[in-house]
C-alpha positions in Angstrom: -90.6 -58.2 17.7 -88.3 -57.6 20.7 -89.0 -58.9 24.2 -88.7 -56.6 27.1 -87.1 -57.7 30.4 -88.3 -56.6 33.8 -86.3 -53.7 34.9 -86.7 -50.5 37.0 -85.7 -47.0 35.7 -82.0 -46.5 35.8 -81.2 -50.2 36.4 -78.1 -51.6 34.7 -77.0 -55.2 35.2 -73.4 -54.9 36.4 -72.9 -58.0 38.6 -69.6 -58.9 40.3 -68.1 -62.3 39.7 -69.3 -63.4 43.1 -72.9 -62.1 42.3 -73.0 -64.2 39.1 -72.1 -67.4 40.9 -74.1 -66.8 44.1 -77.3 -65.3 42.9 -77.6 -66.6 39.3 -75.5 -69.7 38.4 -76.0 -71.6 41.6 -79.8 -71.1 41.8 -80.0 -72.0 38.1 -78.1 -75.2 38.6 -80.3 -76.0 41.6 -83.5 -75.2 39.6 -84.5 -72.4 42.0 -86.0 -69.0 41.1 -83.7 -66.3 39.9 -83.8 -62.7 41.2 -84.0 -61.3 37.7 -85.2 -62.7 34.4 -82.9 -60.8 32.0 -80.4 -63.6 31.3 -80.9 -65.5 28.1 -80.4 -69.2 27.7 -78.6 -70.4 24.6 -76.5 -73.3 23.4 -73.1 -71.7 23.0 -71.3 -74.9 22.1 -71.9 -77.4 19.3 -71.9 -77.7 15.5 -74.6 -75.1 15.1 -73.4 -72.6 17.6 -71.6 -69.9 15.6 -72.0 -66.9 18.0 -73.3 -64.4 15.5 -75.9 -66.9 14.3 -77.3 -68.0 17.7 -77.0 -64.6 19.3 -79.4 -62.6 17.0 -79.7 -58.8 16.7 -83.0 -59.2 18.6 -81.0 -60.8 21.5 -78.5 -57.9 21.5 -81.4 -55.4 21.5 -82.9 -57.1 24.6 -79.5 -57.0 26.3 -78.9 -53.3 25.6 -81.9 -52.5 27.7 -79.8 -53.3 30.8 -76.2 -53.7 29.6 -73.3 -51.8 30.9 -72.7 -48.6 28.9 -69.3 -48.5 27.1 -68.2 -44.9 26.8 -65.2 -45.8 24.7 -67.0 -47.3 21.7 -70.6 -47.4 20.5 -69.7 -50.6 18.6 -69.1 -52.7 21.8 -71.9 -54.8 23.3 -72.1 -57.3 26.1 -74.6 -60.0 27.0 -75.1 -62.6 29.8 -76.1 -66.1 28.7 -76.8 -69.4 30.5 -75.5 -72.4 28.6 -74.8 -76.0 29.1 -71.2 -77.3 28.7 -70.6 -80.1 26.1 -68.6 -82.9 27.8 -66.0 -84.9 25.9 -65.2 -87.9 28.0 -65.2 -87.5 31.7 -63.1 -84.4 32.4 -62.8 -82.5 29.1 -65.3 -80.1 27.5 -65.9 -79.4 23.8 -65.3 -75.8 22.7 -66.4 -76.1 19.1 -69.0 -73.5 18.2 -70.3 -73.8 14.6 -67.7 -72.3 12.2 -65.1 -71.9 14.9 -63.9 -72.6 18.4 -63.7 -70.8 21.7 -60.0 -70.7 22.6 -58.9 -70.1 26.1 -56.0 -67.7 26.2 -55.5 -67.0 29.9 -55.2 -69.2 33.1 -58.4 -69.8 34.9 -59.3 -67.8 38.0 -61.0 -69.0 41.2 -63.9 -67.0 42.4 -64.2 -66.7 46.1 -67.0 -65.4 48.5 -66.6 -62.9 51.3 -65.5 -65.7 53.6 -62.6 -66.6 51.3 -64.2 -69.9 50.1 -64.0 -71.0 46.5 -67.4 -70.8 44.9 -66.6 -70.9 41.2 -64.2 -70.7 38.3 -63.8 -68.0 35.7 -62.2 -68.7 32.3 -61.7 -66.3 29.4 -62.1 -67.4 25.7 -61.7 -65.7 22.3 -63.7 -67.0 19.3 -61.5 -68.1 16.4 -62.9 -69.1 13.0 -61.7 -72.5 11.7 -59.3 -72.1 8.8 -59.9 -68.3 8.5 -60.6 -68.6 4.7 -63.4 -68.1 2.2 -66.9 -67.1 3.4 -66.1 -68.0 7.0 -63.3 -65.5 7.0 -65.6 -62.9 5.5 -68.2 -63.6 8.2 -65.6 -63.2 11.0 -64.5 -59.9 9.4 -68.0 -58.6 9.3 -69.1 -59.8 12.8 -66.2 -58.5 14.8 -64.1 -59.6 17.8 -65.8 -61.9 20.3 -64.7 -62.6 23.9 -66.4 -64.8 26.5 -66.0 -64.9 30.3 -67.3 -68.3 31.4 -68.3 -69.0 35.0 -68.8 -72.5 36.4 -69.5 -73.8 39.9 -66.7 -75.1 42.1 -65.8 -75.6 45.7 -68.5 -75.0 48.3 -71.0 -74.3 45.6 -71.1 -78.0 44.9 -71.5 -79.2 48.5 -75.3 -79.0 48.3 -77.2 -81.1 45.8 -76.9 -79.5 42.4 -79.2 -80.9 39.8 -77.6 -79.3 36.7 -73.9 -78.9 37.5 -73.0 -78.7 33.8 -74.6 -75.2 33.5 -72.4 -72.2 33.0 -73.1 -68.5 32.8 -71.2 -66.5 30.2 -70.6 -62.9 29.6 -70.2 -62.4 25.9 -68.5 -59.2 24.6 -68.9 -58.3 20.9 -66.6 -55.6 19.6 -67.2 -54.5 16.0 -64.5 -51.8 16.3 -61.9 -54.6 16.4 -62.5 -55.4 12.8 -60.8 -53.6 10.0 -61.1 -54.2 6.2 -58.6 -53.0 3.6 -59.2 -53.5 -0.1 -56.2 -53.4 -2.4 -55.5 -54.2 -6.0 -53.4 -57.3 -6.7 -50.6 -57.4 -9.3 -53.1 -59.1 -11.7 -55.5 -56.2 -11.4 -58.0 -58.2 -9.3 -59.4 -57.0 -6.0 -57.8 -58.5 -3.0 -59.3 -58.3 0.5 -56.9 -58.1 3.4 -58.5 -58.7 6.8 -56.9 -57.6 10.0 -58.6 -58.9 13.2 -56.9 -57.0 16.0 -56.5 -58.8 19.3 
């Protein structure tokens, strides 16, 4: 059974980067009330955190109630999720997520407030299946292309006492149109599956 989130007619959750840090991530880290209850909380990192396993179709259904409308493709969805980072040592964070890993493919970006002060950091990741073979490759083919925008606190956001500074807020984008399957016959007459995951 799906869970409804509190919305008003015509409301769509389209926050700016500054909004995410100021009104959602920082209050979450300080254990303060949030202005809206539609952001899920999930463990996006760890041995059991394959994205299409922990983000269920029910979760996507909930998100679609307020998600941004993509006019270019009915197969593209987005979702906002709170998660806790997995530390490795004192300065590094683990990016393993079940059958794969979130790979960062762009330089990070500082998020600033209207006064020009740094309040957070934005990083962009793409999910990559480990090994890309066997049933894991099939799963990746069927589940599409996954991108994550991860926001963490930085700068003046950490001046006040923050109880849970390891929290992040992530915008997850699932694009099923980025997955294409071609079936061909091999020279031995057996079926061969060629998988093309477009970037």
